[in-house]
Predicted model as a PDB file, atoms N, CA, C, CB and O in Angstrom, pLDDT in the B-factor column:
MODEL        1                                                                  
ATOM      1  N   MET A   1      -3.883 -23.145 -10.025  1.00 60.00           N  
ATOM      2  CA  MET A   1      -3.213 -21.928  -9.627  1.00 60.00           C  
ATOM      3  C   MET A   1      -1.944 -22.278  -8.847  1.00 60.00           C  
ATOM      4  CB  MET A   1      -4.153 -21.037  -8.787  1.00 60.00           C  
ATOM      5  O   MET A   1      -1.926 -23.192  -8.023  1.00 60.00           O  
ATOM      6  N   ASN A   2      -0.933 -21.551  -9.124  1.00 77.00           N  
ATOM      7  CA  ASN A   2       0.341 -21.858  -8.492  1.00 77.00           C  
ATOM      8  C   ASN A   2       0.622 -20.951  -7.299  1.00 77.00           C  
ATOM      9  CB  ASN A   2       1.460 -21.741  -9.503  1.00 77.00           C  
ATOM     10  O   ASN A   2      -0.150 -20.045  -6.986  1.00 77.00           O  
ATOM     11  N   TYR A   3       1.720 -21.212  -6.659  1.00 79.00           N  
ATOM     12  CA  TYR A   3       2.101 -20.478  -5.462  1.00 79.00           C  
ATOM     13  C   TYR A   3       2.341 -19.002  -5.765  1.00 79.00           C  
ATOM     14  CB  TYR A   3       3.348 -21.094  -4.843  1.00 79.00           C  
ATOM     15  O   TYR A   3       1.945 -18.141  -4.979  1.00 79.00           O  
ATOM     16  N   TRP A   4       2.978 -18.700  -6.883  1.00 79.00           N  
ATOM     17  CA  TRP A   4       3.295 -17.311  -7.210  1.00 79.00           C  
ATOM     18  C   TRP A   4       2.036 -16.464  -7.349  1.00 79.00           C  
ATOM     19  CB  TRP A   4       4.107 -17.245  -8.498  1.00 79.00           C  
ATOM     20  O   TRP A   4       2.026 -15.293  -6.969  1.00 79.00           O  
ATOM     21  N   TYR A   5       0.973 -17.058  -7.893  1.00 79.00           N  
ATOM     22  CA  TYR A   5      -0.279 -16.325  -8.052  1.00 79.00           C  
ATOM     23  C   TYR A   5      -0.825 -15.893  -6.687  1.00 79.00           C  
ATOM     24  CB  TYR A   5      -1.318 -17.187  -8.798  1.00 79.00           C  
ATOM     25  O   TYR A   5      -1.220 -14.740  -6.514  1.00 79.00           O  
ATOM     26  N   HIS A   6      -0.848 -16.808  -5.726  1.00 77.00           N  
ATOM     27  CA  HIS A   6      -1.358 -16.481  -4.404  1.00 77.00           C  
ATOM     28  C   HIS A   6      -0.452 -15.481  -3.694  1.00 77.00           C  
ATOM     29  CB  HIS A   6      -1.504 -17.745  -3.566  1.00 77.00           C  
ATOM     30  O   HIS A   6      -0.936 -14.593  -2.993  1.00 77.00           O  
ATOM     31  N   PHE A   7       0.841 -15.619  -3.868  1.00 78.00           N  
ATOM     32  CA  PHE A   7       1.793 -14.677  -3.271  1.00 78.00           C  
ATOM     33  C   PHE A   7       1.558 -13.278  -3.812  1.00 78.00           C  
ATOM     34  CB  PHE A   7       3.245 -15.116  -3.544  1.00 78.00           C  
ATOM     35  O   PHE A   7       1.494 -12.305  -3.060  1.00 78.00           O  
ATOM     36  N   LYS A   8       1.429 -13.195  -5.127  1.00 78.00           N  
ATOM     37  CA  LYS A   8       1.233 -11.905  -5.782  1.00 78.00           C  
ATOM     38  C   LYS A   8      -0.120 -11.304  -5.407  1.00 78.00           C  
ATOM     39  CB  LYS A   8       1.341 -12.057  -7.305  1.00 78.00           C  
ATOM     40  O   LYS A   8      -0.251 -10.086  -5.293  1.00 78.00           O  
ATOM     41  N   ARG A   9      -1.107 -12.143  -5.221  1.00 79.00           N  
ATOM     42  CA  ARG A   9      -2.469 -11.680  -4.951  1.00 79.00           C  
ATOM     43  C   ARG A   9      -2.672 -11.258  -3.490  1.00 79.00           C  
ATOM     44  CB  ARG A   9      -3.460 -12.772  -5.307  1.00 79.00           C  
ATOM     45  O   ARG A   9      -3.461 -10.352  -3.223  1.00 79.00           O  
ATOM     46  N   ALA A  10      -1.987 -11.886  -2.556  1.00 81.00           N  
ATOM     47  CA  ALA A  10      -2.253 -11.635  -1.137  1.00 81.00           C  
ATOM     48  C   ALA A  10      -1.109 -10.921  -0.418  1.00 81.00           C  
ATOM     49  CB  ALA A  10      -2.538 -12.936  -0.443  1.00 81.00           C  
ATOM     50  O   ALA A  10      -1.342  -9.908   0.240  1.00 81.00           O  
ATOM     51  N   PHE A  11       0.093 -11.416  -0.528  1.00 87.00           N  
ATOM     52  CA  PHE A  11       1.182 -10.899   0.300  1.00 87.00           C  
ATOM     53  C   PHE A  11       1.680  -9.540  -0.159  1.00 87.00           C  
ATOM     54  CB  PHE A  11       2.326 -11.871   0.306  1.00 87.00           C  
ATOM     55  O   PHE A  11       1.909  -8.656   0.666  1.00 87.00           O  
ATOM     56  N   ILE A  12       1.850  -9.361  -1.450  1.00 86.00           N  
ATOM     57  CA  ILE A  12       2.420  -8.114  -1.964  1.00 86.00           C  
ATOM     58  C   ILE A  12       1.535  -6.901  -1.637  1.00 86.00           C  
ATOM     59  CB  ILE A  12       2.621  -8.218  -3.478  1.00 86.00           C  
ATOM     60  O   ILE A  12       2.077  -5.879  -1.216  1.00 86.00           O  
ATOM     61  N   PRO A  13       0.196  -6.956  -1.807  1.00 87.00           N  
ATOM     62  CA  PRO A  13      -0.621  -5.795  -1.407  1.00 87.00           C  
ATOM     63  C   PRO A  13      -0.530  -5.485   0.087  1.00 87.00           C  
ATOM     64  CB  PRO A  13      -2.071  -6.035  -1.778  1.00 87.00           C  
ATOM     65  O   PRO A  13      -0.485  -4.318   0.475  1.00 87.00           O  
ATOM     66  N   ILE A  14      -0.504  -6.514   0.921  1.00 90.00           N  
ATOM     67  CA  ILE A  14      -0.383  -6.289   2.360  1.00 90.00           C  
ATOM     68  C   ILE A  14       0.972  -5.664   2.678  1.00 90.00           C  
ATOM     69  CB  ILE A  14      -0.563  -7.611   3.139  1.00 90.00           C  
ATOM     70  O   ILE A  14       1.056  -4.764   3.514  1.00 90.00           O  
ATOM     71  N   ALA A  15       2.017  -6.125   2.030  1.00 91.00           N  
ATOM     72  CA  ALA A  15       3.350  -5.566   2.257  1.00 91.00           C  
ATOM     73  C   ALA A  15       3.405  -4.105   1.811  1.00 91.00           C  
ATOM     74  CB  ALA A  15       4.416  -6.393   1.512  1.00 91.00           C  
ATOM     75  O   ALA A  15       4.012  -3.277   2.489  1.00 91.00           O  
ATOM     76  N   ILE A  16       2.785  -3.785   0.689  1.00 92.00           N  
ATOM     77  CA  ILE A  16       2.768  -2.400   0.208  1.00 92.00           C  
ATOM     78  C   ILE A  16       2.066  -1.495   1.216  1.00 92.00           C  
ATOM     79  CB  ILE A  16       2.071  -2.308  -1.166  1.00 92.00           C  
ATOM     80  O   ILE A  16       2.546  -0.401   1.513  1.00 92.00           O  
ATOM     81  N   LEU A  17       0.932  -1.952   1.740  1.00 93.00           N  
ATOM     82  CA  LEU A  17       0.201  -1.144   2.712  1.00 93.00           C  
ATOM     83  C   LEU A  17       0.993  -0.973   4.005  1.00 93.00           C  
ATOM     84  CB  LEU A  17      -1.154  -1.777   3.011  1.00 93.00           C  
ATOM     85  O   LEU A  17       1.025   0.124   4.563  1.00 93.00           O  
ATOM     86  N   LEU A  18       1.623  -2.021   4.482  1.00 94.00           N  
ATOM     87  CA  LEU A  18       2.395  -1.918   5.721  1.00 94.00           C  
ATOM     88  C   LEU A  18       3.600  -0.990   5.565  1.00 94.00           C  
ATOM     89  CB  LEU A  18       2.862  -3.301   6.165  1.00 94.00           C  
ATOM     90  O   LEU A  18       3.918  -0.224   6.474  1.00 94.00           O  
ATOM     91  N   VAL A  19       4.257  -1.058   4.430  1.00 94.00           N  
ATOM     92  CA  VAL A  19       5.409  -0.184   4.201  1.00 94.00           C  
ATOM     93  C   VAL A  19       4.970   1.276   4.111  1.00 94.00           C  
ATOM     94  CB  VAL A  19       6.151  -0.595   2.916  1.00 94.00           C  
ATOM     95  O   VAL A  19       5.625   2.154   4.673  1.00 94.00           O  
ATOM     96  N   THR A  20       3.870   1.543   3.412  1.00 94.00           N  
ATOM     97  CA  THR A  20       3.421   2.933   3.310  1.00 94.00           C  
ATOM     98  C   THR A  20       2.928   3.457   4.661  1.00 94.00           C  
ATOM     99  CB  THR A  20       2.308   3.056   2.259  1.00 94.00           C  
ATOM    100  O   THR A  20       3.118   4.633   4.970  1.00 94.00           O  
ATOM    101  N   LEU A  21       2.302   2.605   5.462  1.00 94.00           N  
ATOM    102  CA  LEU A  21       1.902   3.044   6.800  1.00 94.00           C  
ATOM    103  C   LEU A  21       3.118   3.328   7.683  1.00 94.00           C  
ATOM    104  CB  LEU A  21       1.014   1.985   7.460  1.00 94.00           C  
ATOM    105  O   LEU A  21       3.095   4.256   8.492  1.00 94.00           O  
ATOM    106  N   ALA A  22       4.172   2.540   7.531  1.00 94.00           N  
ATOM    107  CA  ALA A  22       5.401   2.796   8.289  1.00 94.00           C  
ATOM    108  C   ALA A  22       6.045   4.109   7.849  1.00 94.00           C  
ATOM    109  CB  ALA A  22       6.396   1.632   8.113  1.00 94.00           C  
ATOM    110  O   ALA A  22       6.544   4.865   8.682  1.00 94.00           O  
ATOM    111  N   ILE A  23       6.037   4.380   6.552  1.00 93.00           N  
ATOM    112  CA  ILE A  23       6.582   5.643   6.050  1.00 93.00           C  
ATOM    113  C   ILE A  23       5.755   6.813   6.571  1.00 93.00           C  
ATOM    114  CB  ILE A  23       6.614   5.651   4.502  1.00 93.00           C  
ATOM    115  O   ILE A  23       6.304   7.840   6.968  1.00 93.00           O  
ATOM    116  N   TYR A  24       4.419   6.654   6.568  1.00 93.00           N  
ATOM    117  CA  TYR A  24       3.563   7.717   7.095  1.00 93.00           C  
ATOM    118  C   TYR A  24       3.857   7.967   8.570  1.00 93.00           C  
ATOM    119  CB  TYR A  24       2.080   7.360   6.904  1.00 93.00           C  
ATOM    120  O   TYR A  24       3.949   9.117   8.998  1.00 93.00           O  
ATOM    121  N   GLN A  25       4.004   6.902   9.345  1.00 94.00           N  
ATOM    122  CA  GLN A  25       4.293   7.067  10.772  1.00 94.00           C  
ATOM    123  C   GLN A  25       5.622   7.797  10.978  1.00 94.00           C  
ATOM    124  CB  GLN A  25       4.326   5.694  11.476  1.00 94.00           C  
ATOM    125  O   GLN A  25       5.740   8.655  11.853  1.00 94.00           O  
ATOM    126  N   MET A  26       6.615   7.449  10.166  1.00 93.00           N  
ATOM    127  CA  MET A  26       7.907   8.112  10.269  1.00 93.00           C  
ATOM    128  C   MET A  26       7.783   9.605   9.937  1.00 93.00           C  
ATOM    129  CB  MET A  26       8.927   7.438   9.333  1.00 93.00           C  
ATOM    130  O   MET A  26       8.355  10.444  10.632  1.00 93.00           O  
ATOM    131  N   LEU A  27       7.039   9.935   8.881  1.00 90.00           N  
ATOM    132  CA  LEU A  27       6.856  11.328   8.497  1.00 90.00           C  
ATOM    133  C   LEU A  27       6.027  12.083   9.530  1.00 90.00           C  
ATOM    134  CB  LEU A  27       6.194  11.416   7.127  1.00 90.00           C  
ATOM    135  O   LEU A  27       6.285  13.256   9.799  1.00 90.00           O  
ATOM    136  N   TYR A  28       5.034  11.417  10.107  1.00 90.00           N  
ATOM    137  CA  TYR A  28       4.181  12.057  11.111  1.00 90.00           C  
ATOM    138  C   TYR A  28       4.976  12.413  12.358  1.00 90.00           C  
ATOM    139  CB  TYR A  28       3.011  11.144  11.480  1.00 90.00           C  
ATOM    140  O   TYR A  28       4.731  13.446  12.981  1.00 90.00           O  
ATOM    141  N   ARG A  29       5.926  11.559  12.723  1.00 93.00           N  
ATOM    142  CA  ARG A  29       6.727  11.794  13.924  1.00 93.00           C  
ATOM    143  C   ARG A  29       7.713  12.957  13.764  1.00 93.00           C  
ATOM    144  CB  ARG A  29       7.485  10.534  14.286  1.00 93.00           C  
ATOM    145  O   ARG A  29       8.327  13.378  14.744  1.00 93.00           O  
ATOM    146  N   MET A  30       7.869  13.470  12.565  1.00 92.00           N  
ATOM    147  CA  MET A  30       8.774  14.601  12.352  1.00 92.00           C  
ATOM    148  C   MET A  30       8.145  15.934  12.760  1.00 92.00           C  
ATOM    149  CB  MET A  30       9.193  14.661  10.893  1.00 92.00           C  
ATOM    150  O   MET A  30       8.793  16.978  12.686  1.00 92.00           O  
ATOM    151  N   ASN A  31       6.878  15.897  13.193  1.00 89.00           N  
ATOM    152  CA  ASN A  31       6.157  17.086  13.659  1.00 89.00           C  
ATOM    153  C   ASN A  31       6.120  18.200  12.615  1.00 89.00           C  
ATOM    154  CB  ASN A  31       6.793  17.608  14.929  1.00 89.00           C  
ATOM    155  O   ASN A  31       6.229  19.380  12.947  1.00 89.00           O  
ATOM    156  N   ASN A  32       5.965  17.815  11.370  1.00 91.00           N  
ATOM    157  CA  ASN A  32       5.826  18.781  10.294  1.00 91.00           C  
ATOM    158  C   ASN A  32       4.510  18.487   9.580  1.00 91.00           C  
ATOM    159  CB  ASN A  32       7.046  18.721   9.304  1.00 91.00           C  
ATOM    160  O   ASN A  32       4.300  17.381   9.082  1.00 91.00           O  
ATOM    161  N   MET A  33       3.627  19.483   9.533  1.00 92.00           N  
ATOM    162  CA  MET A  33       2.300  19.269   8.950  1.00 92.00           C  
ATOM    163  C   MET A  33       2.384  18.868   7.485  1.00 92.00           C  
ATOM    164  CB  MET A  33       1.456  20.526   9.089  1.00 92.00           C  
ATOM    165  O   MET A  33       1.608  18.030   7.025  1.00 92.00           O  
ATOM    166  N   TRP A  34       3.317  19.457   6.754  1.00 93.00           N  
ATOM    167  CA  TRP A  34       3.401  19.164   5.319  1.00 93.00           C  
ATOM    168  C   TRP A  34       3.910  17.747   5.067  1.00 93.00           C  
ATOM    169  CB  TRP A  34       4.315  20.177   4.623  1.00 93.00           C  
ATOM    170  O   TRP A  34       3.454  17.084   4.135  1.00 93.00           O  
ATOM    171  N   TYR A  35       4.849  17.277   5.885  1.00 91.00           N  
ATOM    172  CA  TYR A  35       5.294  15.893   5.764  1.00 91.00           C  
ATOM    173  C   TYR A  35       4.161  14.932   6.095  1.00 91.00           C  
ATOM    174  CB  TYR A  35       6.494  15.632   6.679  1.00 91.00           C  
ATOM    175  O   TYR A  35       4.011  13.891   5.457  1.00 91.00           O  
ATOM    176  N   SER A  36       3.361  15.292   7.103  1.00 91.00           N  
ATOM    177  CA  SER A  36       2.231  14.448   7.489  1.00 91.00           C  
ATOM    178  C   SER A  36       1.208  14.366   6.359  1.00 91.00           C  
ATOM    179  CB  SER A  36       1.567  14.988   8.769  1.00 91.00           C  
ATOM    180  O   SER A  36       0.700  13.286   6.055  1.00 91.00           O  
ATOM    181  N   LEU A  37       0.910  15.497   5.741  1.00 93.00           N  
ATOM    182  CA  LEU A  37      -0.038  15.493   4.625  1.00 93.00           C  
ATOM    183  C   LEU A  37       0.518  14.712   3.435  1.00 93.00           C  
ATOM    184  CB  LEU A  37      -0.372  16.931   4.202  1.00 93.00           C  
ATOM    185  O   LEU A  37      -0.220  13.993   2.762  1.00 93.00           O  
ATOM    186  N   GLY A  38       1.804  14.853   3.179  1.00 92.00           N  
ATOM    187  CA  GLY A  38       2.427  14.067   2.109  1.00 92.00           C  
ATOM    188  C   GLY A  38       2.367  12.575   2.406  1.00 92.00           C  
ATOM    189  O   GLY A  38       2.139  11.767   1.505  1.00 92.00           O  
ATOM    190  N   GLY A  39       2.571  12.211   3.659  1.00 92.00           N  
ATOM    191  CA  GLY A  39       2.461  10.804   4.048  1.00 92.00           C  
ATOM    192  C   GLY A  39       1.048  10.275   3.887  1.00 92.00           C  
ATOM    193  O   GLY A  39       0.849   9.138   3.458  1.00 92.00           O  
ATOM    194  N   LEU A  40       0.048  11.116   4.236  1.00 93.00           N  
ATOM    195  CA  LEU A  40      -1.345  10.696   4.050  1.00 93.00           C  
ATOM    196  C   LEU A  40      -1.675  10.490   2.579  1.00 93.00           C  
ATOM    197  CB  LEU A  40      -2.295  11.727   4.653  1.00 93.00           C  
ATOM    198  O   LEU A  40      -2.358   9.532   2.215  1.00 93.00           O  
ATOM    199  N   ILE A  41      -1.191  11.387   1.743  1.00 95.00           N  
ATOM    200  CA  ILE A  41      -1.407  11.227   0.298  1.00 95.00           C  
ATOM    201  C   ILE A  41      -0.760   9.936  -0.189  1.00 95.00           C  
ATOM    202  CB  ILE A  41      -0.838  12.440  -0.483  1.00 95.00           C  
ATOM    203  O   ILE A  41      -1.328   9.224  -1.017  1.00 95.00           O  
ATOM    204  N   LEU A  42       0.423   9.639   0.325  1.00 94.00           N  
ATOM    205  CA  LEU A  42       1.100   8.399  -0.043  1.00 94.00           C  
ATOM    206  C   LEU A  42       0.303   7.171   0.387  1.00 94.00           C  
ATOM    207  CB  LEU A  42       2.490   8.356   0.576  1.00 94.00           C  
ATOM    208  O   LEU A  42       0.197   6.205  -0.370  1.00 94.00           O  
ATOM    209  N   VAL A  43      -0.254   7.201   1.586  1.00 94.00           N  
ATOM    210  CA  VAL A  43      -1.050   6.074   2.083  1.00 94.00           C  
ATOM    211  C   VAL A  43      -2.306   5.905   1.235  1.00 94.00           C  
ATOM    212  CB  VAL A  43      -1.429   6.282   3.571  1.00 94.00           C  
ATOM    213  O   VAL A  43      -2.633   4.786   0.841  1.00 94.00           O  
ATOM    214  N   PHE A  44      -3.016   6.999   0.945  1.00 95.00           N  
ATOM    215  CA  PHE A  44      -4.219   6.879   0.135  1.00 95.00           C  
ATOM    216  C   PHE A  44      -3.901   6.423  -1.288  1.00 95.00           C  
ATOM    217  CB  PHE A  44      -4.958   8.204   0.102  1.00 95.00           C  
ATOM    218  O   PHE A  44      -4.688   5.695  -1.893  1.00 95.00           O  
ATOM    219  N   ALA A  45      -2.772   6.840  -1.818  1.00 94.00           N  
ATOM    220  CA  ALA A  45      -2.369   6.366  -3.149  1.00 94.00           C  
ATOM    221  C   ALA A  45      -2.094   4.865  -3.115  1.00 94.00           C  
ATOM    222  CB  ALA A  45      -1.114   7.130  -3.646  1.00 94.00           C  
ATOM    223  O   ALA A  45      -2.455   4.148  -4.048  1.00 94.00           O  
ATOM    224  N   ALA A  46      -1.464   4.389  -2.056  1.00 92.00           N  
ATOM    225  CA  ALA A  46      -1.194   2.958  -1.943  1.00 92.00           C  
ATOM    226  C   ALA A  46      -2.484   2.168  -1.805  1.00 92.00           C  
ATOM    227  CB  ALA A  46      -0.280   2.678  -0.755  1.00 92.00           C  
ATOM    228  O   ALA A  46      -2.628   1.105  -2.408  1.00 92.00           O  
ATOM    229  N   ILE A  47      -3.428   2.679  -1.011  1.00 92.00           N  
ATOM    230  CA  ILE A  47      -4.718   2.001  -0.865  1.00 92.00           C  
ATOM    231  C   ILE A  47      -5.439   1.955  -2.207  1.00 92.00           C  
ATOM    232  CB  ILE A  47      -5.596   2.711   0.193  1.00 92.00           C  
ATOM    233  O   ILE A  47      -5.995   0.920  -2.576  1.00 92.00           O  
ATOM    234  N   TYR A  48      -5.433   3.059  -2.937  1.00 92.00           N  
ATOM    235  CA  TYR A  48      -6.071   3.092  -4.252  1.00 92.00           C  
ATOM    236  C   TYR A  48      -5.416   2.092  -5.200  1.00 92.00           C  
ATOM    237  CB  TYR A  48      -6.002   4.506  -4.845  1.00 92.00           C  
ATOM    238  O   TYR A  48      -6.102   1.362  -5.915  1.00 92.00           O  
ATOM    239  N   PHE A  49      -4.090   2.066  -5.199  1.00 89.00           N  
ATOM    240  CA  PHE A  49      -3.368   1.151  -6.082  1.00 89.00           C  
ATOM    241  C   PHE A  49      -3.695  -0.307  -5.746  1.00 89.00           C  
ATOM    242  CB  PHE A  49      -1.851   1.392  -5.978  1.00 89.00           C  
ATOM    243  O   PHE A  49      -3.949  -1.116  -6.639  1.00 89.00           O  
ATOM    244  N   VAL A  50      -3.685  -0.632  -4.462  1.00 87.00           N  
ATOM    245  CA  VAL A  50      -3.952  -2.017  -4.049  1.00 87.00           C  
ATOM    246  C   VAL A  50      -5.385  -2.403  -4.368  1.00 87.00           C  
ATOM    247  CB  VAL A  50      -3.678  -2.200  -2.545  1.00 87.00           C  
ATOM    248  O   VAL A  50      -5.620  -3.500  -4.874  1.00 87.00           O  
ATOM    249  N   MET A  51      -6.345  -1.543  -4.089  1.00 87.00           N  
ATOM    250  CA  MET A  51      -7.745  -1.879  -4.359  1.00 87.00           C  
ATOM    251  C   MET A  51      -7.999  -2.011  -5.855  1.00 87.00           C  
ATOM    252  CB  MET A  51      -8.674  -0.818  -3.761  1.00 87.00           C  
ATOM    253  O   MET A  51      -8.751  -2.886  -6.283  1.00 87.00           O  
ATOM    254  N   ARG A  52      -7.381  -1.152  -6.645  1.00 86.00           N  
ATOM    255  CA  ARG A  52      -7.542  -1.259  -8.097  1.00 86.00           C  
ATOM    256  C   ARG A  52      -6.942  -2.558  -8.614  1.00 86.00           C  
ATOM    257  CB  ARG A  52      -6.890  -0.061  -8.802  1.00 86.00           C  
ATOM    258  O   ARG A  52      -7.487  -3.200  -9.513  1.00 86.00           O  
ATOM    259  N   ARG A  53      -5.803  -2.933  -8.024  1.00 80.00           N  
ATOM    260  CA  ARG A  53      -5.137  -4.172  -8.441  1.00 80.00           C  
ATOM    261  C   ARG A  53      -5.944  -5.410  -8.047  1.00 80.00           C  
ATOM    262  CB  ARG A  53      -3.739  -4.250  -7.829  1.00 80.00           C  
ATOM    263  O   ARG A  53      -5.989  -6.386  -8.795  1.00 80.00           O  
ATOM    264  N   LEU A  54      -6.582  -5.370  -6.872  1.00 77.00           N  
ATOM    265  CA  LEU A  54      -7.349  -6.517  -6.417  1.00 77.00           C  
ATOM    266  C   LEU A  54      -8.679  -6.664  -7.166  1.00 77.00           C  
ATOM    267  CB  LEU A  54      -7.606  -6.402  -4.931  1.00 77.00           C  
ATOM    268  O   LEU A  54      -9.235  -7.761  -7.223  1.00 77.00           O  
ATOM    269  N   LYS A  55      -9.187  -5.582  -7.735  1.00 78.00           N  
ATOM    270  CA  LYS A  55     -10.448  -5.646  -8.463  1.00 78.00           C  
ATOM    271  C   LYS A  55     -10.300  -6.288  -9.839  1.00 78.00           C  
ATOM    272  CB  LYS A  55     -11.024  -4.262  -8.610  1.00 78.00           C  
ATOM    273  O   LYS A  55     -11.288  -6.735 -10.421  1.00 78.00           O  
ATOM    274  N   THR A  56      -9.097  -6.337 -10.358  1.00 72.00           N  
ATOM    275  CA  THR A  56      -8.906  -6.895 -11.695  1.00 72.00           C  
ATOM    276  C   THR A  56      -9.248  -8.377 -11.698  1.00 72.00           C  
ATOM    277  CB  THR A  56      -7.458  -6.678 -12.177  1.00 72.00           C  
ATOM    278  O   THR A  56      -9.155  -9.054 -10.674  1.00 72.00           O  
ATOM    279  N   ASN A  57      -9.633  -8.852 -12.828  1.00 61.00           N  
ATOM    280  CA  ASN A  57      -9.974 -10.267 -12.949  1.00 61.00           C  
ATOM    281  C   ASN A  57      -8.747 -11.138 -12.791  1.00 61.00           C  
ATOM    282  CB  ASN A  57     -10.640 -10.545 -14.287  1.00 61.00           C  
ATOM    283  O   ASN A  57      -7.682 -10.812 -13.316  1.00 61.00           O  
ATOM    284  N   PRO A  58      -8.884 -12.252 -12.068  1.00 62.00           N  
ATOM    285  CA  PRO A  58      -7.725 -13.143 -11.921  1.00 62.00           C  
ATOM    286  C   PRO A  58      -7.328 -13.753 -13.260  1.00 62.00           C  
ATOM    287  CB  PRO A  58      -8.028 -14.257 -10.908  1.00 62.00           C  
ATOM    288  O   PRO A  58      -8.156 -13.988 -14.140  1.00 62.00           O  
ATOM    289  N   GLU A  59      -6.052 -13.993 -13.375  1.00 60.00           N  
ATOM    290  CA  GLU A  59      -5.541 -14.593 -14.611  1.00 60.00           C  
ATOM    291  C   GLU A  59      -5.889 -16.072 -14.657  1.00 60.00           C  
ATOM    292  CB  GLU A  59      -4.012 -14.398 -14.727  1.00 60.00           C  
ATOM    293  O   GLU A  59      -5.799 -16.774 -13.649  1.00 60.00           O  
ATOM    294  N   ASP A  60      -6.280 -16.529 -15.810  1.00 49.00           N  
ATOM    295  CA  ASP A  60      -6.622 -17.964 -15.954  1.00 49.00           C  
ATOM    296  C   ASP A  60      -5.534 -18.705 -16.675  1.00 49.00           C  
ATOM    297  CB  ASP A  60      -7.944 -18.143 -16.703  1.00 49.00           C  
ATOM    298  O   ASP A  60      -5.645 -19.913 -16.886  1.00 49.00           O  
TER     299      ASP A  60                                                      
ENDMDL                                                                          
END                                                                             
């Protein structure tokens, strides 16, 4: 296994989650309920995407 495989498998999902959490925090601080709910939907979509991606079989 090469470096790119580990990078793609570990760093990119963590980066996606951190970016979506930062976006949610920014939307939450706007004191608008609808922006907050949209941010939560975005966070849950990112979690779903990352978990679905991590469940796939590793490439051989």
